[in-house]
N, C-alpha and C positions, 0 to 999 in steps of 0.2 A: 178356179180349179179346186176340185174336191179330191182329197187323198183319203179314201176309205180303206181301212185295214182291219185285219182280224188276227188276234193272237191265237194261232191254231195249235193248241196244246192239249195234253191229256188232262181231263177233269180231275182236279185234286182238292177242290175247295172243301169237301166233307172232312178231309184230314185235318184241316185247320180247326174243325169243331169236334175233334176227338173221335171221328168215325173211322173204323178200319176199312180202307178203301183201296183196292188193288189197281195196278196199272191197267189190267184187262177191263175192269169196270169203268175206269176213267176213259179209256179209249172208246168203249162202246157208246158212251154218252157223247163224246166229242165227234165221233163219226156221224152220228145222227144230226148233230147240230151243224156240222160243216156242210153236209149235203143240203140241209134246209137253207143255209146262207146262200149256197150256190144256186139253189132254185130261185131265190129272190133276185139275185144279181142277174140271172139269165132272163127272168121275166122282165126286169127293168132295162136290160140291155146295157149294163155298165160294167166297168172293170175295177178291180181292187187289188190290194197287195195282201198276201197271206204270210204272216211271220210264223214259221213252223218250228216246233221243237224237234230235236233228233228222235225222241221217242215217237212222236206222231208220225214223222216221215217213214220210219222203219216199220211201224205197225199198221199203217194205212196207205200202202202204196197205190191202191186203186183210187182213193180219194185224192191223193197227190196228183195222179194222172188226170183226174177230172179237172182239178184246179188249172193245170197247164192247158189241157185241151180246150177249155173255155176262155183262154186268153188272159188269165190273171198272172200277176207276178208272184213268185215264191221268194221269200226272204227267210232269215234265220231267227230263231227265238230260243237259243240255248239248247241244252240236251235233255235234262230231266227237270221239269218245271218245279217239282217239289223240292229239289235240292240243287238250286242253281249255284254255279261256281264262276268266279271271275274269269277263269280261263276257258269257259265253255264255248266262246265265240269261234275258236279254231276248230274244235271237234264238231261243233254244230255245222259249220260250213262243209266239212268233209262229208258228213253223213247226208246232208240235204243235197249236196251236189252229186253224190253217188246215186242216191235214190232217183233224182230228177234228170240227171244227165245234163244239167244246165249250170252255168256260172251264176253264183248268188252274189248280189251286190249290197244287200242291206242287212242290218242287224237291229234287234231289240232285245235287251236283257230281260229275263223273266222278272215280273213285278216292278219293272222299270228301275231296277237297281243300277248303281253306277258301274261303269266299265271303262277300261283304259282305252282312250281314243288312239293313242300311239300304237297300241297292240292291234286295235281294230284295223288301222291303216295297213300295218304290216301283213295282216291276214288277207288283205285284198278287198276289203269292203270300201264302198264309196260313200255310204251314209249310215248314220246311227240314229235311231228313233227311240232312245231310252230315257227321255225326259218329259215329265208332266209338270210344267211350270205353274202349278196351281196354288191356290190359297186353301190348303187342306192341312191342318195340324197333323204331324206325323210323317208318313211316308212321302207325301207329295207337297211338302212345305218348301217351295222353291221361289220365294218372292223376288230374289235378285237375279235369277236366271233369265236369259232372253226369252221372250214369248214366241218369237218367230225364228225362222231358220238362220243359221250362222255356220261359219267354218271353224273347225278346230283340228289341228294336226292333220290337215289335208282331207279331213272327213266332214261331209256336210251333216250338221245336226238338225234334225227335223222334230221339234217338240210337238206334243199333242196340243191342240188348240184350246185356249182358255179365253174368256171374255177380256176385252182390252183393258178395262179399268179395275175391276175388283178380282180379276183372275178366277172367275168361276169356272170350274172344269166342265167341259162339254163331252166327256167320255161316256162310256157305256152306262154307268150307274145313273147318270143324269137322264138319259133317254128312258130308262126303266121307270123312274120315279116322278119326274116332272110332268105336268100337263103337256101334251104334245105341242099345243099352240105356243106355250112359253118357251119350250126348248127350241122350236123352229125359229121363233123370233130372235133368240140369242144367237143361234147359228147364222142367221141372215146378217145380223149386225156384225158378227165377227168376220165372216167371209168378205163383207163389203169393206170392213176396216183394213183387213190384212191382205186381201186379194186372193186368198186361198183358205182352205179349211182342212184340218187334220183330225181324225178321230179313230177310235178303235173299239172293237167288241171281241167277244170270245164265243166259240162254238157252243159251249154248254149253256149259254144264255138262251139259246134257241131250242133247248131240250125242255120238256114239260116238267120243270122242277117241282111245281106245286103238287104233282101227283106222287111225289116221293118224299114223304115226311121223314123217312129214315136217313135222308141225306143231311138233315138238320140245317137247312139253309136259312139264313136270316131273311126277313121279309124284304129288305131293300134289294136283295139279289134275286129272289124268286118272283118278285112283283113284275107282272107283265112278261114273264118268261114264256118260252115255248112258242106256240103259234101266234100269241099276242105280240111277241117280240118280232116275229117275221113280218107281221102287219105294220108294226111301228117302223121297222127298218125300211120297208117298202114305201111307207108314207114319207119318210125323211128323204129318200132318194127322189121320189116323185116331186116333192116340194122344190128340191134343188134343181131338178131338171126344168121345172116350169120357170125357174129364175134364170135359165140359160147357162147354168154352170156345167163345166166339163169335168167328167170323172177320169182321172189319170192315175197311173201307178207311181210309186215313189221314185223309181229310176227315171221315169219320164219327167218327173218334177225336177230331179237333180240335173238332168241334161238341159232342160229349159232354163233353169236359173243360172247355171254356169255359162250357158251360151249367151244369155243376156249380159252377164257381167263381163265376159270376154269381149263382146261387141262394143262395150262402153270404154274399154281400155285404149 
């Protein structure tokens, strides 16, 4: 099972590098990127989960409608990506559900910061995907955290996939910068070991960042961005389809895992 997801947020990375960048500019980039992602998914015939900020949902209702019309799941990703708050999960849910007219079951905190699972459960979420259990000094140094899904406070935790032994991260930056053959090999090893694979990307990765030096993007972010990233995503999906793997949404994954557990009781 493949759980493909996209943190569908306003582009704010230039602000991390001292660039004065407005919400309107960030939304323009992310709208282009999200539509390009949807084009790839439509061409490949697979479904994914889009974790959307309140800002994105309110400022791109037409893109949100396309996400739903093409059969993908919508989940929450806070309110303002640049200034995440621990309490955003509740407001984010209200905004996204109002825009989509659908009940939202999943949450991912911006930048994978910690969030209270007790409060997540009270808000009505069924799963939380705010953990990258990788071996990366700094933000993602979680060597003692579980690698695979687990329950906490009645909420299913769905960490991003890392390799089984050295916990090498298999998220967006890896696909940008590793040789595709090596990345594909590590993904196959991981999905065969765990029985499923979880990864995430961002809309702005699919924007032509190399054409905008004023954004002051580091090489590792703009490397293979834009249409090259569309090709890389398409190649990844095609490789996994050839392996017979099924692409499902996060809520479908939760339902299947809990059904299996309950049948064993």
